[in-house]
VMD Tcl script that draws the C-alpha trace (Angstrom):
set ca {
  {-96.34 50.41 33.71}
  {-92.63 51.19 33.64}
  {-91.71 54.78 34.38}
  {-88.94 56.81 32.73}
  {-86.86 56.29 35.88}
  {-87.31 52.51 35.62}
  {-86.29 52.57 31.96}
  {-83.18 54.60 32.78}
  {-82.16 52.21 35.56}
  {-82.71 49.25 33.26}
  {-80.64 50.83 30.48}
  {-77.78 51.60 32.89}
  {-77.92 48.08 34.30}
  {-77.62 46.53 30.82}
  {-74.70 48.80 29.92}
  {-72.88 47.89 33.14}
  {-73.43 44.18 32.51}
  {-72.04 44.58 29.00}
  {-69.01 46.43 30.36}
  {-68.43 43.66 32.92}
  {-68.57 40.95 30.24}
  {-66.21 42.93 28.00}
  {-63.70 43.26 30.84}
  {-63.74 39.52 31.46}
  {-63.32 38.87 27.71}
  {-60.40 41.30 27.62}
  {-62.16 43.77 25.31}
  {-61.22 46.82 27.34}
  {-61.96 49.42 24.67}
  {-65.47 48.03 24.25}
  {-65.91 48.08 28.03}
  {-64.83 51.71 28.19}
  {-67.35 52.55 25.46}
  {-70.20 51.05 27.49}
  {-69.14 53.02 30.57}
  {-68.98 56.28 28.61}
  {-72.58 55.65 27.55}
  {-73.56 55.26 31.22}
  {-71.98 58.64 31.97}
  {-74.06 60.18 29.18}
  {-77.17 59.00 31.05}
  {-76.00 59.64 34.63}
  {-72.78 61.56 35.17}
  {-72.38 60.67 38.86}
  {-73.09 56.96 38.65}
  {-70.98 55.28 41.34}
  {-70.67 52.00 39.41}
  {-69.54 53.69 36.21}
  {-66.85 55.62 38.08}
  {-65.51 52.41 39.64}
  {-65.61 50.48 36.36}
  {-63.78 53.26 34.52}
  {-60.99 53.28 37.11}
  {-60.74 49.50 36.82}
  {-60.61 49.53 33.03}
  {-57.92 52.20 32.94}
  {-55.86 50.24 35.47}
  {-56.15 47.11 33.32}
  {-55.22 49.04 30.17}
  {-52.17 50.41 31.97}
  {-51.19 46.88 33.02}
  {-51.69 45.70 29.44}
  {-49.42 48.41 28.07}
  {-46.71 47.56 30.61}
  {-46.94 43.83 29.79}
  {-46.61 44.50 26.07}
  {-43.65 46.83 26.60}
  {-41.95 44.29 28.87}
  {-42.49 41.44 26.40}
  {-41.13 43.51 23.51}
  {-38.04 44.42 25.52}
  {-37.32 40.75 26.29}
  {-37.68 39.68 22.64}
  {-35.43 42.43 21.31}
  {-32.07 40.87 20.21}
  {-28.90 42.27 21.79}
  {-27.01 44.76 19.63}
  {-24.25 43.26 17.51}
  {-20.87 44.91 17.90}
  {-18.75 44.96 14.80}
  {-15.20 43.64 15.36}
  {-12.23 45.12 13.58}
  {-11.37 43.11 10.48}
  {-8.09 41.70 11.86}
  {-9.58 40.66 15.18}
  {-12.54 39.13 13.41}
  {-10.24 37.03 11.22}
  {-8.24 35.78 14.22}
  {-11.45 34.87 16.04}
  {-12.67 32.84 13.07}
  {-9.32 31.04 12.81}
  {-9.45 30.08 16.49}
  {-12.95 28.75 16.07}
  {-11.82 26.58 13.15}
  {-8.89 25.25 15.18}
  {-11.17 24.29 18.05}
  {-13.50 22.48 15.65}
  {-10.60 20.45 14.27}
  {-9.44 19.57 17.79}
  {-12.88 18.34 18.75}
  {-13.06 16.17 15.63}
  {-9.77 14.52 16.56}
  {-10.93 13.93 20.12}
  {-14.12 12.21 18.94}
  {-12.09 9.88 16.74}
  {-9.90 8.77 19.61}
  {-12.53 8.40 22.31}
  {-16.19 7.52 22.10}
  {-18.20 10.01 24.06}
  {-21.50 9.01 25.67}
  {-24.05 11.73 25.28}
  {-27.14 11.83 27.49}
  {-30.41 12.43 25.69}
  {-31.49 16.01 25.92}
  {-34.14 16.86 28.46}
  {-37.66 17.45 27.18}
  {-38.05 21.19 26.68}
  {-40.50 22.89 28.99}
  {-43.04 25.09 27.30}
  {-42.60 28.70 28.31}
  {-45.20 29.94 30.74}
  {-46.91 33.12 29.68}
  {-50.32 34.60 29.59}
  {-52.21 35.21 26.41}
  {-52.46 38.77 25.27}
  {-55.45 40.90 26.24}
  {-58.45 40.15 24.05}
  {-58.09 36.34 24.32}
  {-60.12 35.81 27.52}
  {-57.16 35.74 29.88}
  {-57.18 39.15 31.49}
  {-55.44 39.15 34.86}
  {-57.78 40.77 37.38}
  {-55.50 40.70 40.40}
  {-54.80 44.41 40.34}
  {-55.54 45.84 43.82}
  {-58.96 47.45 44.07}
  {-59.41 51.19 44.45}
  {-61.56 53.15 46.95}
  {-64.08 53.70 44.15}
  {-64.31 49.92 43.68}
  {-65.07 49.39 47.36}
  {-67.65 52.19 47.29}
  {-69.40 50.64 44.26}
  {-69.28 47.19 45.84}
  {-70.75 48.54 49.09}
  {-73.52 50.28 47.10}
  {-74.36 47.03 45.31}
  {-74.57 45.07 48.56}
  {-76.67 47.83 50.15}
  {-79.18 47.67 47.28}
  {-79.32 43.87 47.33}
  {-79.63 43.50 51.10}
  {-82.29 46.23 51.43}
  {-85.06 43.61 51.64}
  {-82.99 40.92 53.37}
  {-83.39 38.47 50.48}
  {-80.54 37.64 48.10}
  {-81.79 35.90 44.97}
  {-79.62 33.64 42.81}
  {-79.45 36.37 40.17}
  {-78.35 38.92 42.78}
  {-75.74 36.49 44.11}
  {-74.40 36.21 40.55}
  {-74.12 40.00 40.44}
  {-72.16 39.98 43.69}
  {-69.81 37.22 42.49}
  {-69.24 38.95 39.16}
  {-68.40 42.34 40.68}
  {-66.29 40.69 43.35}
  {-64.19 39.04 40.62}
  {-64.01 42.08 38.37}
  {-62.81 44.41 41.13}
  {-60.63 41.82 42.90}
  {-62.53 42.19 46.18}
  {-60.89 40.01 48.84}
  {-62.90 37.66 51.06}
  {-62.02 39.77 54.09}
  {-63.21 42.99 52.45}
  {-66.38 41.23 51.31}
  {-67.13 39.86 54.79}
  {-66.49 43.21 56.49}
  {-68.63 45.18 54.03}
  {-71.46 42.66 53.91}
  {-71.65 42.43 57.70}
  {-72.02 46.20 58.09}
  {-74.51 46.37 55.21}
  {-76.66 43.61 56.75}
  {-76.69 45.32 60.14}
  {-77.59 48.71 58.62}
  {-80.37 47.10 56.58}
  {-81.57 45.24 59.70}
  {-81.86 48.52 61.65}
  {-83.68 50.18 58.74}
  {-86.12 47.27 58.57}
  {-86.78 47.54 62.33}
  {-87.52 51.22 61.86}
  {-90.05 50.59 59.10}
  {-91.64 47.67 60.95}
  {-92.10 49.82 64.07}
  {-93.92 52.44 62.02}
  {-96.26 49.68 60.82}
  {-97.01 48.69 64.42}
  {-94.70 45.65 64.61}
  {-92.99 45.21 68.00}
  {-91.33 41.78 67.59}
  {-88.29 41.68 65.32}
  {-87.39 37.96 65.44}
  {-88.43 37.37 61.83}
  {-86.53 40.44 60.68}
  {-83.42 39.28 62.48}
  {-83.70 35.88 60.81}
  {-84.28 37.44 57.40}
  {-81.09 39.51 57.63}
  {-79.09 36.55 59.03}
  {-78.08 38.45 62.16}
  {-76.07 36.17 64.47}
  {-76.18 36.30 68.27}
  {-72.79 38.01 68.32}
  {-73.87 40.59 65.75}
  {-77.08 41.25 67.66}
  {-75.17 41.80 70.90}
  {-72.79 44.20 69.15}
  {-75.68 46.47 68.11}
  {-78.15 45.81 70.93}
  {-77.44 49.16 72.57}
  {-77.89 50.94 69.25}
  {-81.20 49.12 68.76}
  {-82.45 50.18 72.18}
  {-81.49 53.81 71.52}
  {-83.00 53.46 68.09}
  {-86.32 52.22 69.47}
  {-86.31 54.96 72.08}
  {-86.03 57.57 69.35}
  {-88.76 55.84 67.34}
  {-91.12 56.20 70.29}
  {-90.68 59.95 70.00}
  {-92.34 61.97 67.26}
  {-89.21 61.68 65.16}
  {-85.47 62.32 65.05}
  {-84.24 65.79 64.06}
  {-80.68 66.50 62.95}
  {-79.97 70.14 63.78}
  {-76.93 72.04 62.45}
  {-75.87 75.56 63.50}
  {-72.54 77.05 64.60}
  {-74.22 79.40 67.10}
  {-73.98 77.24 70.23}
  {-76.44 79.27 72.32}
  {-79.03 79.21 69.51}
  {-78.37 75.50 69.00}
  {-78.99 74.78 72.69}
  {-82.25 76.75 72.72}
  {-83.65 75.05 69.60}
  {-82.64 71.61 70.87}
  {-84.56 72.23 74.12}
  {-87.60 73.42 72.16}
  {-87.66 70.32 69.98}
  {-87.02 67.93 72.88}
  {-89.88 69.49 74.82}
  {-92.09 69.08 71.75}
  {-91.45 65.33 71.82}
  {-88.64 64.97 69.27}
  {-85.28 63.26 69.59}
  {-82.81 65.97 68.60}
  {-79.14 65.59 67.69}
  {-77.46 69.01 67.57}
  {-74.08 69.59 65.87}
  {-72.16 72.77 65.10}
  {-70.69 71.98 61.67}
  {-71.41 70.16 58.42}
  {-68.44 67.88 59.05}
  {-69.88 66.78 62.40}
  {-73.25 66.36 60.74}
  {-71.83 63.87 58.23}
  {-70.16 61.90 61.04}
  {-73.46 61.78 62.94}
  {-75.14 60.14 59.94}
  {-73.08 56.99 60.55}
  {-75.11 56.33 63.70}
  {-78.55 57.87 63.13}
  {-81.28 57.96 60.52}
  {-82.88 61.41 60.84}
  {-86.53 61.91 59.99}
  {-85.82 65.54 59.12}
  {-82.83 67.92 58.92}
  {-82.80 71.58 59.96}
  {-79.59 73.25 58.82}
  {-78.08 76.73 58.91}
  {-76.48 78.01 55.70}
  {-73.50 80.01 57.00}
  {-70.82 78.32 59.09}
  {-67.96 80.60 60.12}
  {-64.98 78.30 60.72}
  {-65.41 75.01 58.84}
  {-65.08 74.90 55.07}
  {-68.43 73.17 54.58}
  {-71.42 75.50 54.43}
  {-75.07 74.49 54.45}
  {-75.32 74.17 50.68}
  {-72.34 71.81 50.56}
  {-73.71 69.71 53.42}
  {-77.06 69.47 51.61}
  {-75.38 68.15 48.44}
  {-73.38 65.55 50.36}
  {-76.46 64.55 52.36}
  {-78.57 64.03 49.26}
  {-75.79 61.98 47.64}
  {-76.69 59.12 50.02}
  {-79.55 57.07 48.59}
  {-80.99 56.32 52.03}
  {-81.54 60.05 52.71}
  {-83.07 60.97 49.37}
  {-86.62 61.26 50.82}
  {-85.71 62.89 54.16}
  {-87.19 66.42 54.44}
  {-84.54 69.16 54.60}
  {-85.10 72.69 55.93}
  {-82.65 75.58 55.58}
  {-82.56 78.38 58.13}
  {-80.56 81.60 57.92}
  {-80.42 85.19 59.05}
  {-80.02 86.17 55.40}
  {-83.38 87.27 54.02}
  {-82.18 87.64 50.46}
  {-84.12 86.45 47.44}
  {-80.99 85.04 45.81}
  {-80.22 82.86 48.87}
  {-83.79 81.61 49.20}
  {-83.98 80.95 45.47}
  {-80.68 79.05 45.50}
  {-81.96 76.77 48.26}
  {-85.23 76.07 46.48}
  {-83.43 75.38 43.20}
  {-81.34 72.78 44.99}
  {-84.54 71.05 46.10}
  {-84.78 71.85 49.82}
  {-88.24 71.44 51.32}
  {-88.48 74.76 53.16}
  {-86.61 77.88 54.25}
  {-86.88 79.67 57.61}
  {-85.54 83.17 58.17}
  {-84.05 83.96 61.57}
  {-85.32 85.05 63.96}
  {-88.36 82.76 64.08}
  {-90.45 81.70 67.05}
  {-90.53 78.20 68.50}
  {-94.11 77.54 67.43}
  {-93.28 78.31 63.80}
  {-90.34 75.90 63.85}
  {-92.31 73.07 65.48}
  {-95.28 73.60 63.15}
  {-92.99 73.54 60.08}
  {-91.30 70.33 61.20}
  {-94.63 68.64 62.00}
  {-96.05 69.61 58.62}
  {-93.03 68.31 56.68}
  {-92.93 65.05 58.62}
  {-96.66 64.47 58.18}
  {-96.37 64.98 54.43}
  {-93.26 62.75 54.18}
  {-94.90 59.90 56.12}
  {-98.06 60.12 54.05}
  {-96.04 59.78 50.84}
  {-94.21 56.74 52.28}
  {-97.48 55.16 53.37}
  {-99.05 55.58 49.92}
  {-95.92 54.27 48.22}
  {-95.79 51.23 50.51}
  {-99.50 50.50 49.91}
  {-99.16 50.77 46.11}
  {-96.19 48.38 46.10}
  {-98.16 45.78 48.03}
}
mol new
graphics top color blue
foreach p $ca { graphics top sphere $p radius 0.5 }
foreach p [lrange $ca 0 end-1] q [lrange $ca 1 end] { graphics top cylinder $p $q radius 0.2 }
display resetview
């Protein structure tokens, strides 16, 4: 039975397909209408944002083409000559005509046949299936394209329908072959590492089939072999914890506590460093302070950016703070965090909280995986 979430995704998908077809047909206003309907359903949809930028860029190009064409067709202004000068000019023209008549009588002139006129080259106006799509892509276009490839490569299988989606978006957003190759390579490797992680949790220790499924070449495997080894080492532990706090002494103590408890712990002192760390690790849980003194990004902001990544949507997130105020705790819970710890807390409480959240998260994943199969 389809859920409300499935119906929403299906509706958005159909609207995006309609927008894509309208762009290719040159019906930019219709395309913009479809995208606006997507925004009504999901305001932060990454595809809708990219499509809207693309449509506006094409509309801008259309307006410039029309203005340029109108300027070329506009006849030059006629300057009125004074009456006397005009009369003299006409008399001279008549004299020249008479001279030419006399010359033709005296001498036969051979005239070459005129060359065949060449049809002017121009593009049809927008709306007649000839929209030029070679406008450079924007960062939003690359982000949407990367998101599409990430979704498609998640299982390592690209169906013919999914390949059509890739080709269509690639054309619409003018994605170059180089950009495509670079993005797809990184997406495949990230999906390969994620698949290894899930397989390990299921008790699989040989990843040859996974490597083949994600089309990982020998060179690509060598380039990430060290990451895989580190990855597997962390998987052998109880889990990977991303810890954020700008109090370095506190950070060091908590890291030692978690390492001793059997966790792999990456400790950073700012939200900015936390986001950079996410390029190389997939945390099982995040423990984050709320107040950071120097950087602009506080714990709330980091949480929002963290949750914006689809791959982290199910990762448990715990806030910790020395502020024991109802309004702060309530704000965190309203945002959707999984728990809140008030400093100071003892090591046993922290370890017990992390173990409980991880146990619950893994149980949910296990049930979901079983139901899908």
